[in-house]
Every structure is written in structure tokens, then in C-alpha cells.
N, C-alpha and C positions, 0 to 999 in steps of 0.2 A: 331800047326805050322802052319802059312799060306802061300802060294805060291802065294808072292806080287810080280808084275816087277818094277823094280828098276822106283823110279818117281812116281809111281800108289798109290792111296787110298790103304790100308790094311781094304778088307770088314769084313775079318771075326771078327777085334777088333773093327768097326764100331759094329755091331752086334750085340759083345758081349758085348757095352759099353749102346747102346741102349737098348737090350732087359734085363742086368742088371739094368737099371735105375740108372747108373752111369755118372754125369754131367758131372764130373773132364776128366774122362776119355773121353766125346766125346769132350767135348773142347779142351783138349789139339790136336785134330788132327785137326784142325781149324789155317787158318793162324791167326797172329796178328791182319793184318789187313780186314781180312772176314768178308760177310754182308750175313747176311740173309730176306731174302724176302717171308714173307708170307702170301697168301692168304686163306683167309675162310669168314663166313657170319655175320664177325665184320670188315672187314679189304679187302673189292672189291679191284677186277684187277686194278681200275683206283688211289686207296687210300691203301695199300699194306702196311702190317706191317714192318719195316726196320729196323732191329739189324745192327747196326759194331760196329764190334771191337771184338775179342780174348771174352778179360771181359763181355763185353755187353749178346753178345752167352751164355758165360757161367752162366750167372745169368738169364736169359730164359731156360736154359737147366734144372738148380737149380728148378725155380718155377716148369715145369713141372715131374719133378723127384722128386718130393716131396707130388706128388698126387697120392692117393690110386687106383693104376691103373696099368696092365699090359703094355707091352708091346713085339708085335713081330713084328718083320722084315717078310715079307710074301714072297717080291721079291727082290732081289741086283744082281747090275750087275758093273763091274768096267773095264774102260777099258784106252788108253793114255789122259790122259785130262780131265777124266770127269769118273762121276758113276750115279747111281741113285739107288730108292730104296722107298717101302711101307710099312708101319708098322701099323698093326691092334691092337686098343688100345683098353682095355676096363678096364671102371672103378669099383666100387666096388658092385655099386647101378645093373650097368648091360649095363650099356650107352655106347655106340660106338663112336668111332674116328679111322677113316681115315687117315692116309697122303701119299701123295706121293712127292717127293723132288726129285727133279734133281741137279747134284753138279759139280762146274769147279773145277778141281783140280789142283794143280802146288805142283812138288817136291812134292807128295804124301801128301799134307796138302788141307785140302777145303779152298777157297776161294771168293767160293760164293754159295750157298743154295737158292735156289727158291723151295716153295714148295707151296701146296694148301691143306689143310685139309677140311673136314666135318664130323657132330657127327649126333649122332641119336636126334631124335627131346624129347624136353624136355616131360615126360611124365605126 
């Protein structure tokens, strides 16, 4: 059972959802009007990927969770109004992806996520 302060994100539940690749459980932690901003090799800081609204975020998470890969939350911290975590991902072929995310939280729900991800070079 999680020891989560009122209004704080349930980080244990988020970790379980990420590591079990449960897109629905992850999406349920986002507010209906939440946004996700992603910076990576395909989306520069000047032109990041923006996903708006819980349903669009859920579709993005379903795509990620459908891939043949593992996810391990390697660091996580939460406090009043925010949280942050890192995830180490590995595809079946050995390619690795690292993600670092910072979250704004209101009433225990994610209202905004900004993340940076990096992949191994394709060999």
C-alpha cells in the first residue's frame, strides 16, 4: 500500500503501471486536460511533440506499451505539486531507451509532463 500524502501523486501506482506496461492505469493518472511534451531526436526543443488531453495521452501510451520492450523505473520522487522519474527501457533486440520526466501535479493527478528521451544508435 502506498503512503501518499493528500493531493500528491501515487508514485508507487505510477511505477507499477509503467513497469507492467499498463497504458490504461497510466492514463488514469492524468487529468482530463493534461498535456505531455516530449523532446527527443525526432522532436527538438524548438518543436517538441505535444500530446493534449487524457484520451490522446492514452493512445500514445497504448502505442508505447504495445511494443516488445521492458520498462524499469530507476528513480522516482514526488512532493507537493510535482514529481519526477526516470525509466530505463530495453527492446527485445537489445536497443535501449532512457526517459527522464518531470510532472506537475494537482489533486493527485498529472496535469503536465515534460520528458526527454534518448535511444541507442541503430546498429
